[in-house]
KOLLUMMI-103809 format. One line per 5 residues: for each residue x, y, z of N, C-alpha, C. Coordinates in pm, 1 decimal, m for minus. Atoms other than C-alpha are relative to their C-alpha. Layout:
KOLLUMMI-103809
X:Y:Z:X:Y:Z:X:Y:Z; ... $
END
This chain:
KOLLUMMI-103809
145.0:m5.9:3.3:9143.2:11851.3:2864.3:m51.8:102.2:100.2; 44.6:m92.6:m104.5:9101.4:12040.5:3193.4:28.5:143.5:m42.1; m36.0:m135.2:45.0:9283.8:12344.1:3044.0:m102.9:50.2:m100.9; 99.1:m41.5:99.0:9036.7:12347.3:2755.1:m133.7:30.6:65.0; 124.6:m27.5:m70.7:8740.4:12330.5:2995.8:5.6:134.7:70.1 $
m16.2:m128.1:m67.7:8874.6:12623.8:3198.1:m4.3:112.2:m102.3; m0.3:m103.3:104.4:8942.1:12822.3:2880.9:m140.9:19.4:m55.0; 136.6:m10.8:51.6:8592.3:12743.4:2753.6:m90.3:71.4:99.8; 81.4:m66.7:m102.4:8436.2:12851.2:3085.6:30.8:148.9:5.2; m38.1:m141.0:m1.7:8632.4:13176.3:3082.5:m54.1:72.0:m122.3 $
49.7:m62.8:121.6:8540.7:13250.2:2722.2:m152.0:10.3:1.8; 145.6:m6.4:m10.7:8175.6:13166.6:2790.3:m41.7:114.6:90.9; 30.2:m109.8:m90.9:8179.5:13414.0:3078.7:14.9:133.5:m70.9; m19.1:m124.3:74.5:8320.5:13687.5:2853.8:m117.2:21.0:m95.3; 112.9:m11.9:92.0:8048.5:13615.3:2598.0:m127.7:33.4:75.8 $
117.9:m27.0:m81.6:7784.4:13615.0:2873.1:m0.2:144.0:48.9; m9.8:m139.7:m42.1:7909.3:13947.3:3006.4:m31.1:93.0:m116.0; 27.2:m83.2:117.2:7898.4:14087.5:2656.4:m149.4:5.0:m27.7; 143.8:4.6:26.2:7538.3:13976.3:2618.8:m79.3:75.9:105.0; 71.9:m62.2:m110.6:7440.7:14125.4:2955.5:28.8:147.6:14.7 $
m34.7:m140.0:m15.7:7599.9:14464.3:2909.8:m21.2:74.4:m129.5; 12.7:m85.9:116.8:7550.0:14753.3:2676.2:139.4:41.0:m42.2; m133.6:m37.9:43.7:7863.7:14802.0:2467.3:20.2:150.5:13.2; m30.9:m140.8:m19.6:8032.1:15132.3:2548.1:57.2:62.2:m125.6; m54.3:m54.7:123.5:8172.4:15167.3:2199.0:m64.5:m70.9:m118.0 $
57.0:65.0:117.5:8047.9:15096.3:1847.7:75.5:m128.3:m29.9; m62.6:127.5:32.2:8114.0:14734.9:1752.8:47.1:m75.5:120.7; m47.4:67.1:m120.8:8176.2:14638.0:2115.5:m43.4:m144.5:7.0; 47.9:137.3:m7.6:7960.4:14326.0:2098.7:70.7:m87.2:m102.4; m70.2:77.5:102.1:8125.2:14214.5:1775.2:143.7:m26.3:42.7 $
m136.2:17.4:m48.7:8468.4:14269.9:1926.8:3.9:m105.9:108.3; 3.4:99.1:m106.9:8371.8:14068.0:2234.7:m23.8:m138.2:m56.7; 26.2:130.7:58.8:8232.8:13786.2:2022.0:125.9:m54.1:m66.7; m123.7:43.4:63.5:8554.9:13775.5:1821.8:102.4:m39.9:103.8; m92.8:32.8:m106.8:8759.1:13778.4:2141.1:m38.9:m130.6:65.9 $
46.5:121.3:m66.8:8545.2:13506.4:2298.2:29.1:m123.8:m83.2; m28.8:115.8:83.2:8603.8:13278.8:2000.4:148.4:m12.0:m30.4; m143.6:5.0:22.2:8974.2:13358.7:1996.4:39.3:48.5:m138.1; m33.7:m41.0:135.1:8954.2:13506.5:1646.5:27.9:148.3:m11.8; m21.8:m144.3:8.0:8989.9:13873.2:1735.3:147.0:33.0:1.3 $
m138.2:m44.8:2.1:9322.1:14023.9:1635.8:1.6:144.4:47.2; m6.3:m135.0:m54.1:9420.0:14332.8:1827.7:54.5:94.1:m106.3; m45.8:m98.5:97.0:9450.9:14635.4:1603.4:m1.5:136.9:63.2; m7.2:m133.9:m55.1:9539.5:14992.9:1672.4:m131.5:73.3:m19.2; 124.3:m71.5:27.2:9218.7:15117.9:1513.5:m111.1:m40.3:95.7 $
108.0:48.2:m84.7:8999.7:14904.7:1740.4:30.6:11.1:147.6; m25.6:m14.5:m142.6:9169.9:14979.4:2068.9:145.5:m10.5:36.8; m141.3:7.9:m30.4:9544.6:14955.4:2039.3:51.1:132.1:51.7; m60.0:m121.7:m52.5:9774.8:15207.5:2193.7:110.0:46.5:m91.6; m108.8:m53.2:78.9:10100.1:15354.8:2083.8:127.6:m76.3:28.4 $
m126.8:70.8:m9.5:10390.1:15117.9:2033.4:20.6:m74.4:129.3; m34.9:71.0:m121.9:10565.9:14920.6:2305.8:m84.2:m124.8:19.9; 72.6:123.4:m28.0:10430.8:14604.0:2464.6:m148.3:25.4:15.5; 140.5:m27.8:m23.0:10102.1:14775.7:2548.4:m72.7:52.0:m121.4; 63.9:m55.5:117.7:10036.6:14914.5:2203.0:m41.3:m107.6:m97.3 $
49.7:91.1:101.8:9923.4:14757.3:1881.7:104.5:m102.8:m41.6; m104.1:93.7:39.3:10255.2:14574.2:1845.7:5.5:m123.2:89.5; m1.6:116.3:m87.4:10186.7:14330.4:2129.9:m61.6:m118.7:m71.7; 51.5:119.9:65.0:10152.5:13988.8:1971.1:16.5:m124.0:86.9; m23.7:115.9:m86.0:10274.1:13756.4:2248.5:m29.9:35.9:145.0 $
34.3:m32.3:m138.4:10093.8:13782.2:2583.0:94.6:m64.1:100.7; m92.6:65.9:m92.1:10355.5:13551.4:2735.0:120.7:88.1:33.0; m105.6:m96.3:m33.6:10592.6:13851.2:2735.1:m41.3:90.2:116.3; 49.9:m87.1:m106.7:10375.6:14016.0:3004.0:23.0:m54.7:140.1; m22.9:62.4:m130.3:10433.6:13768.4:3289.4:107.9:m106.4:m13.1 $
m100.3:105.8:0.0:10721.7:13541.1:3381.3:m49.5:m116.7:84.7; 30.6:120.0:m77.9:10700.9:13191.1:3521.0:27.4:25.7:148.4; m35.7:m30.5:m139.1:10872.4:13317.1:3839.4:m103.5:92.5:65.0; 100.5:m91.8:m55.4:10621.3:13601.9:3886.0:m129.7:m72.7:31.7; 124.8:72.9:m22.0:10320.5:13373.8:3847.1:16.0:m97.2:116.1 $
m25.7:93.5:m110.9:10475.2:13113.3:4080.2:m2.1:71.9:133.7; m2.1:m76.9:m125.0:10534.7:13381.2:4344.7:m141.1:42.5:40.8; 135.9:m45.8:m30.8:10175.6:13507.8:4320.8:m87.1:m114.0:51.5; 89.8:108.3:m40.6:10006.3:13168.8:4348.9:60.6:m93.5:103.8; m62.9:80.5:m104.5:10259.4:13009.6:4583.9:31.4:m142.2:m40.2 $
m34.2:133.1:53.3:10324.3:12704.8:4363.0:84.4:19.7:m124.4; m86.0:m9.5:117.4:10584.7:12639.1:4093.9:m79.0:m41.0:m124.3; 73.1:27.0:123.2:10398.9:12670.8:3764.0:95.2:m33.4:m112.7; m77.3:25.1:119.8:10516.2:12553.9:3426.3:11.8:126.6:m81.5; m13.4:m118.4:85.2:10612.0:12792.1:3147.8:m134.7:41.4:m57.6 $
122.9:m50.5:59.3:10342.0:13010.6:2998.8:m19.8:m53.8:m140.6; 32.3:50.8:132.6:10163.0:12891.5:2687.8:m116.7:77.8:m57.9; 112.7:m60.4:69.8:9942.5:13060.3:2431.8:m48.5:m92.2:m111.1; 36.9:100.2:100.3:9874.4:12738.4:2240.1:m150.5:m6.4:m24.8; 145.6:9.3:18.1:9496.3:12745.6:2299.0:m61.9:130.8:m46.7 $
49.4:m130.6:43.1:9455.7:13119.3:2228.3:119.7:93.1:m12.8; m118.6:m84.8:18.1:9721.7:13349.7:2078.5:m7.2:132.3:77.0; 14.3:m123.7:m76.8:9583.5:13643.1:2282.9:2.0:m23.6:149.9; 0.6:35.0:m141.8:9615.8:13462.5:2617.1:123.9:m82.0:31.8; m113.0:80.2:m46.0:9910.9:13322.4:2812.9:m42.0:m67.9:129.9 $
47.3:77.9:m113.2:9824.2:13044.2:3056.3:114.5:m74.8:66.7; m98.3:71.6:m81.8:10035.7:12898.5:3337.5:m77.2:m99.8:85.3; 71.1:97.3:m83.0:9948.3:12586.4:3535.3:91.5:m71.2:98.0; m64.8:85.6:m98.1:10043.6:12381.8:3839.9:m88.7:m122.2:18.7; m136.9:30.2:40.5:10148.3:12109.6:3813.0:22.4:31.3:m146.8 $
m36.0:m41.8:134.9:10334.8:12193.7:3496.0:m49.7:m98.5:m105.8; 46.7:103.7:93.1:10234.9:11865.2:3330.4:m121.2:m70.5:58.6; 116.7:75.4:m46.0:9910.2:11674.5:3350.0:m117.5:88.8:34.3; 123.1:m68.2:m40.2:9581.2:11777.9:3506.2:33.5:113.4:97.6; m35.9:m111.7:m88.0:9620.5:12128.4:3654.2:m91.9:11.5:121.1 $
75.2:m32.5:m122.1:9512.6:12204.9:4010.7:m21.2:150.5:7.8; 1.3:m145.9:m6.0:9586.1:12576.6:3972.0:39.8:52.8:m137.4; m35.4:m65.4:125.1:9593.0:12801.3:3666.6:m1.8:150.9:21.2; m2.6:m146.2:m3.2:9673.7:13167.3:3611.8:43.2:47.7:m136.9; m42.0:m50.1:129.2:9728.4:13390.7:3316.1:m39.2:143.1:m25.6 $
28.6:m135.3:46.2:9692.6:13713.0:3124.2:m47.1:m8.8:m145.0; 50.1:m4.9:137.3:9505.3:13798.6:2804.9:m18.3:145.5:m40.4; 30.2:m134.3:47.9:9454.8:14103.9:2586.9:m106.7:m9.7:m107.7; 106.2:m3.2:99.6:9169.0:14207.2:2362.6:m27.8:143.7:m41.0; 43.3:m131.4:44.1:9015.7:14496.4:2177.3:m121.4:41.6:81.4 $
119.6:m48.7:m67.0:8738.9:14711.9:2316.5:34.1:109.2:98.6; m18.9:m99.3:m104.6:8700.8:14940.5:2611.3:m33.7:m63.2:133.6; 28.6:51.7:m132.9:8677.6:14890.9:2984.1:m150.2:m14.3:20.5; 145.1:7.0:m12.6:8304.6:14963.6:2963.4:m60.4:m123.1:m65.2; 49.4:121.2:64.4:8261.8:14666.0:2730.3:m1.9:m117.1:97.7 $
m14.8:111.9:m91.5:8365.3:14436.5:3015.7:m46.2:31.1:141.9; 24.2:m35.8:m140.0:8304.2:14629.0:3337.8:m135.7:63.4:25.8; 135.9:m46.4:m22.6:7942.3:14732.4:3291.0:m68.0:m101.4:90.6; 63.2:96.6:m91.0:7748.2:14579.5:3581.0:m98.9:m90.2:m74.3; 86.5:95.8:67.6:7576.4:14261.9:3458.1:m132.6:m18.5:73.7 $
124.8:39.7:m64.0:7238.9:14119.5:3542.2:34.2:m76.9:127.3; m36.7:63.1:m127.1:7274.6:14031.8:3912.4:m66.6:m135.2:17.9; 64.7:131.0:m9.7:7035.7:13738.7:3865.8:92.3:m111.6:m47.3; m94.3:99.4:48.8:7323.8:13561.6:3692.9:108.4:m31.5:102.8; m97.5:26.5:m105.3:7529.0:13572.7:4013.0:134.3:65.4:m22.3 $
m125.9:m68.7:27.2:7797.4:13802.5:3872.5:2.6:134.6:70.2; m19.3:m132.9:m56.3:7937.7:14108.2:4042.5:118.0:65.2:m70.6; m108.5:m77.8:58.2:8158.7:14382.5:3903.4:36.0:107.1:100.7; m48.1:m94.0:m101.7:8369.6:14588.5:4142.1:114.4:82.4:m59.0; m108.5:m86.0:46.1:8582.9:14889.4:4045.5:123.7:m25.1:85.2 $
m127.6:21.4:m67.7:8950.6:14845.2:4135.2:88.9:119.3:m30.9; m88.2:m115.1:21.4:9184.6:15140.1:4186.6:145.6:m43.8:m1.8; m143.1:22.6:m1.3:9557.5:15158.5:4126.1:50.2:m101.1:m101.6; m41.7:95.9:102.0:9565.9:14926.2:3824.0:m24.7:61.4:m137.6; 11.5:m53.3:134.7:9635.8:15070.5:3479.9:m75.3:131.9:m5.2 $
77.3:m121.7:21.8:9412.1:15343.6:3342.5:m145.7:m18.5:42.0; 133.2:34.8:m48.3:9103.8:15182.6:3499.8:m11.0:m150.4:6.6; 8.5:145.0:m16.6:9010.4:14836.7:3621.7:m125.6:m39.7:75.4; 109.2:57.1:m77.7:8737.1:14612.9:3756.8:28.2:m147.0:24.0; m6.8:142.3:m30.9:8716.4:14273.2:3921.2:m137.2:m57.5:m27.7 $
124.6:67.5:34.6:8450.9:14046.1:3776.7:m0.1:m133.5:72.4; 13.3:127.0:m71.9:8336.1:13764.5:4004.4:m125.2:m69.9:m49.0; 109.3:77.5:56.5:8115.6:13490.3:3865.7:m56.4:m93.7:106.6; 71.3:80.9:m98.8:7894.7:13367.0:4150.1:89.3:m91.9:78.5; m75.7:99.0:m75.4:8019.9:13050.8:4312.0:105.2:m69.1:m85.2 $
m99.7:58.7:87.7:8236.8:12964.5:4012.8:129.1:78.8:8.1; m129.2:m67.2:4.5:8604.6:13040.1:4020.6:35.8:32.6:m145.0; m27.9:m22.1:141.7:8635.8:13002.2:3642.8:m83.5:117.7:m49.3; 69.9:m116.5:51.1:8544.6:13325.8:3472.1:26.3:125.2:80.4; m34.7:m116.3:m81.2:8642.8:13552.8:3760.8:133.3:53.6:m49.9 $
m124.6:m58.3:49.3:8911.0:13797.3:3649.8:7.4:147.4:34.9; m21.3:m142.8:m13.6:9059.0:14142.4:3684.2:22.6:53.4:m141.0; m10.5:m57.9:132.8:9008.7:14346.2:3367.1:46.3:144.2:15.2; m53.6:m135.9:m10.4:9208.9:14665.5:3312.5:39.3:51.8:m137.3; m39.2:m65.3:124.2:9303.3:14913.1:3044.1:134.0:69.5:21.0 $
m125.9:m73.4:0.9:9648.0:15044.9:2963.8:33.6:31.9:m145.0; m36.4:m44.9:134.6:9753.2:15246.0:2656.9:m108.5:m33.2:m101.9; 109.3:21.9:93.0:9408.7:15200.9:2502.9:m30.7:m144.5:m32.9; 24.1:141.5:24.9:9409.3:14821.2:2519.9:m53.4:m66.2:125.9; 60.7:71.4:m112.4:9207.3:14585.7:2741.6:80.8:m125.7:30.8 $
m72.0:117.7:m47.6:9387.9:14321.2:2949.0:m81.4:m64.7:111.4; 62.8:70.3:m111.5:9260.4:14056.3:3189.9:101.4:m95.2:60.0; m79.0:100.9:m69.6:9439.4:13852.1:3451.1:m96.0:m88.1:76.6; 84.7:92.1:m75.5:9296.6:13546.4:3619.8:87.5:m96.6:78.7; m65.9:100.8:m81.8:9397.6:13303.3:3892.0:m106.4:m97.9:48.3 $
88.4:106.6:m46.6:9212.8:12975.4:3944.1:78.6:m74.9:106.6; m83.5:43.6:m111.3:9346.1:12886.9:4287.2:m42.3:m131.9:63.0; 42.9:129.2:m53.0:9155.5:12565.0:4356.1:m100.5:14.0:112.4; 101.0:4.8:m106.5:8916.5:12458.8:4627.0:41.7:82.8:120.4; m25.0:m77.6:m121.0:8887.2:12687.3:4925.6:40.0:144.4:m24.5 $
m38.0:m138.5:29.2:8992.4:13005.7:4746.6:m123.5:88.9:9.6; 110.2:m95.2:m13.5:8773.3:13302.1:4835.8:7.9:102.7:m112.9; m8.7:m107.9:99.5:8680.7:13584.7:4598.8:111.0:100.4:32.9; m108.1:m92.4:m39.7:8923.0:13802.5:4799.9:136.9:m55.8:m37.1; m125.7:64.1:38.1:9205.2:13551.1:4741.9:22.8:13.4:m150.3 $
m8.8:m5.5:145.7:9130.6:13544.5:4369.9:27.6:142.8:m45.5; m20.2:m140.2:38.1:9107.7:13922.9:4344.2:142.1:46.3:32.4; m136.3:m39.6:m37.3:9437.9:13970.3:4530.5:102.6:m59.2:m96.9; m91.7:63.3:94.5:9614.7:13722.6:4301.3:m11.9:65.7:m137.9; 20.6:m66.1:128.9:9458.1:13879.6:3990.6:66.2:137.5:m2.4 $
m58.8:m134.2:m5.4:9571.1:14226.0:4103.2:152.3:m7.1:m2.2; m145.6:15.1:0.1:9926.8:14108.7:4173.5:50.2:m34.9:m140.4; m38.4:34.9:137.2:9943.5:13950.7:3826.5:m11.3:121.9:m91.9; 18.9:m120.0:82.7:9806.1:14269.6:3669.3:113.3:99.9:21.9; m107.7:m95.3:m28.8:10066.6:14485.3:3844.3:132.6:m47.5:m59.2 $
m120.9:53.6:63.3:10344.6:14252.0:3724.9:m4.6:23.1:m150.9; 13.4:m20.2:145.3:10211.3:14270.8:3367.5:16.1:146.8:m36.0; m8.2:m143.1:27.3:10177.7:14649.4:3384.9:143.9:51.2:0.2; m140.0:m42.3:m3.5:10548.4:14678.3:3461.5:64.8:m14.2:m137.9; m54.3:19.6:134.6:10606.3:14566.3:3100.5:m77.0:76.6:m106.9 $
80.6:m73.0:98.7:10348.8:14790.1:2936.0:42.5:146.1:m9.2 $
END
């Protein structure tokens, strides 16, 4: 149940960001809506790259991060990754069974970095910060005082990816951003 609430909060944030930003490409809002509902299939024409894990052939996001990598980043032994709630997202949790205290994961979608990293309406409590050294461009999106919805979004080989770490009570935006960046760098090693 908790996993579904976190997933719903994250997807609601993506939809909210889409509503607050001007799409940088034709069909950007439609792509975001499809991604937010989990129905968007990544295609080469809409933003895929060229072959390999980062291109249009990527169908399993759980191939981008290992259980050991995620455990090392968050400092707790997570369970295996799962894409049961969304085929475009791989989620890891601690503890592995039951109500999670900590979650982390990676997702991919169609679109462009501008679709996600356009500064939102600041009245909503969201901030977008450019991040260097990750893929072909990246930003960290922080959602006010909520941990759910904060993520690092980056582009590689023409495809958009996001990593997130829900680290529990006491985690600062800097803690979350550092974990998100470490997860992104691990995923990029496979793209």
